[in-house]
Every structure is written in structure tokens, then in C-alpha cells.
C-alpha positions in Angstrom: -10.4 38.6 7.5 -13.4 36.7 6.2 -12.8 38.2 2.7 -9.2 37.0 2.8 -10.4 33.5 3.8 -12.9 33.5 0.9 -10.2 34.5 -1.6 -7.9 31.7 -0.3 -10.8 29.2 -0.6 -11.5 30.3 -4.2 -7.8 30.0 -5.1 -7.5 26.6 -3.5 -10.6 25.4 -5.3 -9.3 26.7 -8.6 -6.1 24.7 -8.0 -8.1 21.6 -7.4 -10.0 22.2 -10.7 -6.6 22.6 -12.6 -5.4 19.3 -11.2 -8.6 17.6 -12.4 -8.8 19.2 -15.8 -5.1 18.4 -16.6 -5.5 14.9 -15.3 -8.7 14.3 -17.2 -7.2 15.6 -20.5 -4.1 13.4 -20.1 -6.2 10.4 -19.2 -8.2 10.9 -22.5 -5.0 11.3 -24.5 -3.5 8.1 -23.0 -6.7 6.2 -23.9 -6.0 7.1 -27.6 -2.6 5.4 -27.4 -4.1 2.4 -25.7 -6.7 2.1 -28.5 -3.9 2.4 -31.2 -1.9 -0.4 -29.5 -4.9 -2.7 -29.5 -5.7 -1.9 -33.1 -2.1 -2.7 -34.0 -2.3 -6.0 -32.2 -5.6 -6.7 -33.9 -4.2 -6.1 -37.3 -6.4 -3.2 -38.1 -3.5 -0.7 -38.4 0.2 -1.3 -39.0 2.8 0.7 -37.2 6.5 0.0 -36.7 7.3 -2.1 -33.6 9.5 0.8 -32.4 6.5 3.1 -32.6 4.3 0.6 -30.8 6.7 0.5 -27.9 6.8 4.3 -27.8 3.0 4.1 -27.5 3.3 1.5 -24.7 5.8 3.6 -22.8 3.8 6.8 -22.9 0.5 5.0 -22.2 1.6 3.3 -19.1 3.6 6.3 -17.7 1.0 8.9 -18.6 -2.1 7.0 -17.4 -0.7 6.3 -14.0 0.7 9.8 -13.7 -2.5 11.5 -14.7 -4.6 9.3 -12.4 -2.2 10.0 -9.6 -2.4 13.8 -10.0 -6.2 13.7 -10.2 -6.4 11.5 -7.1 -4.0 13.8 -5.3 -6.6 16.6 -6.0 -9.2 14.5 -4.1 -6.9 13.9 -1.2 -5.9 17.6 -1.0 -9.5 18.8 -1.3 -10.8 16.8 1.6 -7.7 16.6 3.8 -7.4 20.4 3.9 -10.8 20.4 5.7 -9.0 18.8 8.7 -5.4 20.0 8.6 -3.5 23.0 7.3 -2.0 22.3 3.9 0.2 24.6 1.8 -1.3 25.8 -1.4 2.1 26.9 -2.6 3.5 23.4 -2.4 0.4 22.0 -4.1 1.0 24.5 -6.9 4.7 23.5 -7.1 3.6 19.8 -7.4 1.4 20.7 -10.4 4.2 22.8 -12.1 6.7 20.0 -11.7 4.2 17.5 -13.0 3.8 19.5 -16.2 7.6 19.9 -16.6 8.1 16.2 -16.1 5.3 15.3 -18.6 6.9 17.5 -21.2 10.3 15.9 -20.6 8.8 12.4 -20.9 6.9 13.3 -24.1 10.0 14.8 -25.7 12.1 11.8 -24.7 9.6 9.3 -26.1 8.5 10.9 -29.3 11.5 13.1 -30.3 14.2 10.7 -29.3 12.3 7.4 -29.6 12.8 6.2 -26.0 10.7 3.1 -25.5 11.6 1.0 -22.4 8.0 0.9 -21.1 7.4 2.5 -17.7 9.5 -0.2 -16.0 12.8 1.2 -17.4 14.5 -2.0 -16.2 18.3 -1.7 -15.8 20.3 -1.9 -18.0 17.8 -1.3 -20.8 17.9 2.5 -20.7 21.6 2.3 -21.7 21.7 -1.0 -23.7 18.9 -0.4 -26.2 20.6 -2.0 -29.3 20.7 1.6 -30.7 16.9 1.8 -30.5 17.4 5.1 -28.7 20.3 7.2 -27.5 21.4 8.7 -24.3 19.4 11.9 -24.8 16.1 10.2 -24.9 16.9 8.0 -21.9 18.0 11.1 -19.8 14.9 13.0 -20.8 12.6 10.2 -19.8 14.4 9.2 -16.6 14.9 12.9 -15.7 11.2 13.6 -16.4 10.2 10.8 -14.1 12.5 12.1 -11.4 11.0 15.6 -11.7 7.5 14.1 -11.5 8.5 12.1 -8.4 10.0 15.2 -6.8 6.7 17.1 -7.2 4.7 14.3 -5.6 7.3 13.8 -2.8 6.9 17.5 -1.9 3.1 17.0 -1.9 3.3 14.0 0.5 5.9 15.6 2.8 3.6 18.6 3.2 0.6 16.4 3.9 2.6 14.4 6.4 3.8 17.6 8.1 0.2 18.8 8.4 -1.0 15.5 9.9 1.9 15.5 12.4 1.2 19.1 13.4 -2.5 18.4 14.0 -2.3 14.9 15.5 1.2 14.6 16.9 2.5 11.8 14.7 1.8 9.7 11.6 0.9 6.8 13.9 -1.8 8.9 15.5 -3.0 9.9 12.1 -3.5 6.1 11.5 -5.4 5.9 14.9 -2.8 4.0 16.9 -3.8 5.6 20.1 -7.5 4.7 19.5 -6.6 1.1 18.5 -4.6 0.8 21.8 -7.5 2.2 23.8 -5.7 5.4 24.8 -8.3 7.5 23.2 -12.0 7.0 22.6 -13.5 6.3 19.1 -15.1 9.8 19.3 -11.6 11.3 19.1 -10.4 9.1 16.2 -9.1 10.9 13.1 -11.5 11.2 10.2 -11.5 8.8 7.3 -9.8 11.3 5.0 -6.9 11.8 7.5 -6.5 8.0 8.0 -6.4 7.3 4.3 -4.1 10.3 3.6 -1.7 9.2 6.3 -1.5 5.8 4.8 -0.8 7.2 1.4 1.9 9.6 2.8 3.8 6.6 4.3 3.6 4.2 1.3 4.1 6.8 -1.4 7.0 8.6 0.3 8.7 5.2 0.5 7.9 4.4 -3.1 9.1 7.6 -4.5 12.4 7.4 -2.6 12.9 3.9 -4.0 12.1 5.1 -7.5 14.4 8.1 -7.2 17.3 5.9 -6.2 16.9 3.6 -9.2 16.3 6.5 -11.6 19.4 8.3 -10.5 21.5 5.1 -10.8 20.1 4.5 -14.2 20.9 8.1 -15.3 24.5 7.7 -14.1 24.8 4.5 -16.0 23.5 6.1 -19.2 26.1 8.9 -18.9 28.9 6.6 -17.7 28.3 2.9 -18.6 31.3 1.9 -16.5 29.1 2.6 -13.5 27.1 -0.6 -12.8 24.9 -1.9 -10.1 23.0 -5.1 -9.1 20.2 -5.8 -11.7 18.1 -7.6 -9.0 18.4 -4.7 -6.7 17.3 -2.4 -9.5 14.3 -4.5 -10.3 13.2 -4.6 -6.7 13.5 -0.8 -6.4 11.7 -0.3 -9.7 8.7 -2.4 -8.8 8.7 -1.2 -5.2 8.2 2.3 -6.7 5.8 1.4 -9.5 3.5 -1.0 -7.8 3.2 1.0 -4.6 2.7 4.3 -6.4 0.0 2.8 -8.8 -1.7 1.1 -5.9 -1.9 4.2 -3.8 -3.9 6.0 -6.5 -7.1 4.2 -5.4 -6.3 4.8 -1.7 -6.3 8.6 -2.4 -9.3 8.5 -4.7 -11.5 6.4 -2.3 -11.5 9.4 0.1 -14.2 10.8 -2.3 -16.3 7.7 -1.6 -15.9 8.1 2.2 -16.7 11.8 2.1 -19.4 12.0 -0.5 -21.6 8.9 -0.3 -22.7 9.6 3.3 -24.0 13.0 2.1 -26.1 11.3 -0.5 -27.4 8.6 1.8 -27.9 11.2 4.6 -26.2 8.8 7.0 -23.1 8.9 9.0 -20.2 6.6 8.1 -18.4 6.4 11.4 -14.8 5.4 12.1 -14.5 2.1 13.9 -11.6 0.2 15.3 -12.0 -2.3 12.5 -11.6 0.5 10.0 -8.5 1.7 11.6 -7.0 -1.7 11.9 -7.8 -2.4 8.2 -6.0 0.7 7.1 -3.0 -0.1 9.3 -2.8 -3.6 7.8 -3.0 -2.2 4.3 -0.2 0.2 5.0 2.1 -2.7 5.8 0.9 -5.0 3.1 1.1 -2.3 0.3 4.8 -1.7 1.1 5.6 -5.4 0.8 3.4 -7.1 -1.9 5.3 -5.6 -4.9 7.3 -8.8 -4.7 4.5 -10.7 -6.5 6.0 -9.1 -9.6 9.2 -11.0 -8.9 7.7 -14.5 -8.5 9.3 -15.6 -11.8 12.8 -14.5 -10.5 14.2 -17.7 -9.1 17.2 -15.8 -7.7 15.0 -14.0 -5.3 15.2 -15.3 -1.7 12.5 -18.0 -1.3 11.0 -16.3 1.8 10.2 -13.1 -0.1 8.3 -15.1 -2.8 6.3 -16.9 -0.1 5.6 -13.5 1.5 4.6 -12.1 -1.8 1.9 -14.8 -2.3 0.5 -14.7 1.2 0.4 -10.9 1.6 -1.0 -10.5 -1.9 -3.9 -12.7 -0.9 -4.3 -10.7 2.2 -3.9 -7.1 0.9 -7.1 -6.8 -0.9 -9.2 -7.8 2.0 -8.9 -5.4 4.9 -9.7 -2.0 3.3 -11.7 -3.4 0.4 -14.0 -5.4 2.6 -14.4 -2.6 5.1 -15.0 0.0 2.3 -17.2 -2.1 0.0 -19.3 -3.6 2.7 -19.5 -0.2 4.4 -20.7 1.4 1.2 -23.4 -1.2 0.7 -24.7 -0.9 4.3 -24.6 2.9 3.9 -26.9 3.0 1.0 -29.1 0.0 1.9 -32.7 1.3 2.3 -31.3 4.8 2.5 -33.5 6.2 -0.3 -30.3 7.5 -1.9 -30.9 9.8 -4.9 -28.9 8.4 -7.8 -27.2 10.9 -10.2 -24.0 10.9 -12.2 -21.7 11.6 -9.2 -23.2 9.0 -6.9 -23.5 6.4 -9.7 -19.8 6.7 -10.7 -18.7 6.6 -7.0 -20.7 3.5 -6.3 -19.6 1.9 -9.6 -16.0 2.4 -8.5 -16.6 0.1 -5.6 -17.7 -2.6 -7.9 -14.7 -2.0 -10.2 -12.3 -2.1 -7.3 -13.8 -5.4 -6.0 -13.9 -7.1 -9.4 -10.4 -5.9 -10.2 -8.9 -7.5 -7.1 -10.1 -11.0 -8.0 -7.8 -11.7 -11.0 -5.0 -10.0 -9.2 -5.2 -12.4 -6.4 -5.4 -15.3 -8.9 -2.2 -14.1 -10.6 -0.4 -13.8 -7.2 -0.6 -17.6 -6.8 2.9 -18.8 -7.7 1.9 -21.7 -9.9 -0.6 -19.5 -11.8 1.9 -16.6 -12.0 4.5 -18.7 -13.7 2.0 -19.2 -16.6 0.0 -16.1 -16.6 2.1 -13.1 -15.4 3.6 -12.3 -18.8 0.2 -12.6 -20.5 -2.6 -10.0 -21.0 -4.2 -11.3 -17.8 -2.2 -8.7 -15.8 -3.4 -5.6 -17.8 -6.9 -7.2 -17.6 -6.9 -6.9 -13.8 -5.2 -3.6 -13.8 -7.6 -1.9 -16.3 -10.6 -3.2 -14.2 -9.0 -1.9 -11.0 -7.8 1.4 -12.4 -10.4 2.2 -15.0 -13.6 1.0 -13.4 -12.2 1.7 -9.9 -9.9 4.6 -9.4 -10.7 6.6 -12.5 -14.4 6.2 -11.9 -13.9 7.8 -8.5 -12.1 10.7 -10.2 -14.9 11.4 -12.6 -17.5 11.0 -9.9 -15.7 13.6 -7.9 -15.8 16.0 -10.9 -19.5 15.7 -11.0 -19.8 16.1 -7.3 -18.2 19.5 -7.5 -20.9 20.6 -10.0 -24.1 21.8 -8.4 -25.9 20.0 -11.2 -24.8 16.5 -10.1 -27.5 14.8 -12.0 -26.2 16.0 -15.4 -28.2 15.8 -18.6 -29.1 12.8 -20.6 -25.7 12.8 -22.4 -23.9 12.6 -19.0 -26.1 9.7 -18.0 -25.4 7.9 -21.2 -21.7 8.5 -20.5 -22.0 6.5 -17.3 -23.5 3.6 -19.2 -20.9 3.8 -22.0 -18.1 4.0 -19.4 -19.3 0.9 -17.5 -19.8 -1.2 -20.6 -16.5 0.0 -22.1 -14.3 -1.0 -19.2 -16.1 -4.3 -18.7 -15.3 -4.9 -22.4 -11.7 -3.7 -22.1 -10.9 -5.7 -19.0 -12.8 -8.7 -20.3 -10.9 -8.7 -23.6 -7.5 -8.6 -21.7 -8.6 -11.4 -19.3 -9.8 -13.5 -22.3 -6.5 -12.9 -24.0 -4.6 -14.0 -20.9 -6.7 -17.1 -20.6 -5.5 -18.2 -24.1 -1.9 -17.2 -23.2 -1.6 -14.1 -25.4 1.6 -12.4 -24.3 1.5 -8.8 -23.2 3.8 -6.1 -24.6 4.0 -7.7 -28.0 3.6 -5.4 -31.0 2.2 -8.1 -33.3 -0.2 -10.9 -32.6 -0.9 -14.2 -34.3 -4.4 -14.3 -36.0 -5.7 -16.5 -33.1 -5.0 -13.6 -30.7 -6.5 -10.8 -32.7 -10.2 -11.0 -32.0 -10.0 -10.0 -28.3 -7.6 -7.2 -29.1 -10.1 -5.8 -31.6 -13.0 -6.1 -29.2 -10.8 -4.3 -26.6 -10.1 -1.5 -29.1 -13.8 -1.0 -29.8 -14.5 -0.9 -26.1 -11.6 1.5 -25.7 -13.3 3.8 -28.2 -16.5 3.7 -26.1 -14.5 4.5 -23.0 -12.9 7.5 -24.7 -16.3 8.9 -25.8 -17.5 8.6 -22.2 -14.4 10.2 -20.8 -14.7 13.1 -23.2 -18.3 13.6 -22.1 -17.2 13.7 -18.4 -14.2 16.1 -19.0 -16.1 18.5 -21.3 -18.9 18.7 -18.7 -16.5 19.6 -16.0 -14.6 22.2 -18.1 -17.9 23.8 -19.1 -19.0 23.9 -15.5 -15.7 25.5 -14.5 -15.9 28.1 -17.2 -19.5 29.1 -16.2 -18.8 29.1 -12.5 -15.2 30.2 -12.6 -14.7 28.2 -9.4 -14.9 24.8 -7.9 -16.6 23.8 -4.7 -19.8 22.0 -4.1 -23.1 23.8 -3.7 -24.0 20.7 -1.8 -27.8 20.3 -2.0 -27.7 17.5 0.5 -25.9 19.5 3.1 -28.3 22.5 2.6 -31.4 20.4 2.7 -30.3 18.7 6.0 -29.2 22.0 7.6 
């Protein structure tokens, strides 16, 4: 019996490593497309506008997808310590991810599909002959396959939480908040965060699937039409929620790992539970700040978008960032690559939220939303926040968490690089440089070139991190932490 459990653990850990390796490689590849776009905008290279928009489409789609599959590995790795998850379904999710990625790549590069990740109706059909029906169907179908894989993943996680705790509400600690149970019986942080992600991402994927299917029908039969405003709402409900949830999955690594380094408990409080419940509601609704420029939207939704966008970053972020600071304060924590990246991610998350809140102000949004200010906030939030958590988790799984001098230099490169990338975007936004333009006026080129150079540095750091993890996996032929901190305290 023990032997069977050991084999199951090894197989599960190998699955986690496969998620991380595939995600890490795709993230690195997507960085290359990002660098090429900035070099084009900076006048360093010259590609056709159609090619630029293919790069734009694959970069946005691939980066979010790769970060999501890697963050899902973190969620699965820690959640399965508390509930019974299906390895078969997790494997199916990875297989469908790979199939979807191939479909998207073929649609973009073989059939020149280039609508950006937003695929706003009726652009997949009415492309002015920039691409045909085959490319659109491959891209949209690939996105649908990807979404199906993730939906299976979240349904299984939700099933496991319900089986263990009785309901998703109890997984979010409702009974504890209402005083029906003591704090000692509250669900662990990994369960609370996972339950929140199950709720918001299941909703997001269903919304995305509806608009993808309607778009695909329209491509095949243009006589079939639907409301463009409904399509835009569904598209951004899908895209914004799904991208946002990446950091909510990845932050589980911070909750689980930093206390082991600090040798302190990070207990669940009522404030923590309330914060995560508030974020569950806010995350479902604040996508409407992407529609502030749509005057045909009901006025109350735009007011809600501004108010809730201001509020959304505060509950979980303050609880988590402040909690992390208090956890390590005078703890004598031992800094290595894993702990440094995880703590860095909290700074990236905090800094990335600030320009997002600024952009959510209606009067600012009307001027700034279609500028590079928006990717400035997103690259800070995603690159220095969520993706830093992913790389920190990779190093945590390695028994040599400190790494060698190359790994430590990689942390410095990565930090400087994403500050440079995000800073270049924010500076471009401040001078009203439009986003998603293949060419720039000379006055706009300097920040783009600075961003491209910073992107090169980020790519070098990411290669260092991914190669380190692949080498570790080849040597050990397994994942799983030989946790020095647990052994020492045992």
C-alpha cells in the first residue's frame, strides 16, 4: 500500500514538473515575440504590419496561457495536500493545452490569423481578407480546446473542495465568518484561494466559450449575427477574469512556502477570509473597466467599474503583502533564489496594481486606456508578480534552493528587466503612445527600444531559471521538495 502511494506521488510530481517545464518554455518563447514587436516599434527591425499583428496575437495569447498552466501547477501541487484531486483530469488538461497551443500556432502562422487575443466580433470574420475562415476557426477552436482543458481542471478542483468541506461557500470559510465554526477549523489558505479561482475562472471560461462558439458559427455562416456589445462583454469577462486569476493561483506558493523559510505560522484570520470573499465578487465584475470608453454601456455599469476597480486590489493584496512583510520581519529568514523571487513577486503585484487603479478612473481612462500605459501595468503585475511566483516555485522544488551565482545573477537581471519593461511602457503611455500600433513616430521610439533591451535581459534571466529547473529534473527524475526547513524544524 505504501509503495503504491509512493508511486502515485512520484507520478503526480512528474506531472507538476511537466506543467512547469512546458509553461516556462512557452513563456520564454513569448518573450521573444514581445522583444521583436518592441524592436519593430523602435525602428530597429522592419516587418510587415500583418506579421507584427501575428506576433501580437501569439504573444498575448501564449503568455497568458503559459502563465495560467504554470500557475495551475502550483494550485494543484498544494491543493492536493488538502483534498483528493484527479491526476487523470490534470493530465487531460495538459494534453488539451498542448493541442490548443498547436491549433493556435497553426492558425496564426500558417493562415495569418491576427486579431489579437481579444478576437472582438465581427473581426474574426470581417478581416478585409487579411486572413481566411480556416485561420479563424483554428485560432478560435484552439482557444476553445484550451478553455475546455482548464474547465475540466477547475470542475475537478471544485468537486474535491465540495467533497471535503461540503460546499464552495465553506471552502471560502463562510461558516467561520458567520461564527458557526471556530477559526481553528477554517480551511487552509490554499483551499480558500483555490475555491475563489474555481468560482471566477469557471464563470470566465463559460463566458469565453459562449462568445468563441458564436464567433465560430459567424465565421462559417456570416448570416448568423449577434449583439457586438454582448460579444465584447463576454470577451472581456473571459479575458480579464482569466488573466487576473493567474496571480490568485500562483500566490498560493507565497502562502505555503514563505512561512517555511521564516519558520513562522501564517494563520488564517477572519480578515483573510473576508478579503478573499470580497475579491471573489470584485474579480467577477471589474472587467467592465475595459468598457469605460463604450458610451452605449449602461451608466451604472461604468460607475461600478470604477468603484470596484479601486476596491479590488485592496482586500487580498493588503492582507497578503502586509502579511508577508510581518511574516519575515525579524524572522532571520534565509534568502535564496526561491525566497527572493517569491518576496519580489509581492512587490511586483503591489506596484502593478497602482497604474491599474489610475487607469480605472474614468477621466483618465478616456485618455490613457488605448495607450501603452495599460501593458505597462500588466507587465509589472504579470512579469514581476505572477511569473516571479512561478519561477520561485521552480526553485523551491529544487533541494538546492540557493542556486549558484548564475541563478543569483538571474534574479537581479529579472528584477531590473521587468522594471525596465514596465517603466518603458508606462513612460510611453505618459506621452500618449498608442498600443497595438505596428509603427511608431520617431518621438515614440526611444522607450520602445529601451523596453526591447530590457526584454532581452528578462529573456536571459528566464532561460537561466528554466534551464536550472530542467537540469534539476533530469538529475533527480522527480519533483518534490527535500525541504531543509521542514527537516530542520522536525
